[in-house]
N, C-alpha and C positions, 0 to 999 in steps of 0.2 A: 504494500500500500504506500510505503514511503517513496518507492521508485515512481509509482504512478502520479502521486501528487507533485513530486519534484519535476517530472516531465511535463505535467500540465502547467505548472508555474512557469517553466522555462519557455514553453511554446506560446503561452499567453503573453509573457513579457516580450518575446520576439515579435509577435504580431502587433502589440501596442507600439513598440519601438519603430517598426517599419512604417506603420500608419502615421505616427508622429513625424517621421522624416518626410514622408510623402506630403503631409500638410505643410511642413516647414518650407519645403522647396517649391510648393505650389503645383504639384502634379494634379492634372485635371480629374482623374478618377477619385482622388481623395477629396477634392473640393466640390465635386458634383452634388453630393448629398447635402453639403452645407448650403450650397446655393438653392437647392430644392426646398429647404425649410427656411430660407431667407435669413440664415445666420450671418451677422455682419462679419465680413472678411477682415475687417480691421482688428477683430478680437480672436483670430485664429491662433495667435501666439499663446493665448491662455489655454486653449485646448492642447497645444503642443507641449506646454509645460506640464499640464495635468497628466497627459499620457506618458510623458517621460518619467515623471515622478512615480506614477503607478508601476511602470515597468521596472524601474530601479528598486522600488519597494518590494515587488514580488520576488526579484532575484535575491535581494538582501534578506528577505523573509525566510528563505530556505535555511539560512544559517542562524538567524536571529528572529525568533517567533514574534515578538512585539511589532517588528517592522512588517512582517507578513500579514499580521492581523490588521494593522493600519492600512496597508495597501489594498486589502480586500474590501474595505469599506468604501 
């Protein structure tokens, strides 16, 4: 079970990281959904920071449980 939860955390963190990079550099597939819901593109940097912090928190949470709990919220 530990291996499965670790793998799930790593894959989720990788997905969050790559989506954050896509938003940061302005890739069209990443921004299409934001435009569809009329999210202000001037605030995309906040989403990038939140996704990056969540990804880091998930990876750090593998070794330090309080960080993993915080990242899961």
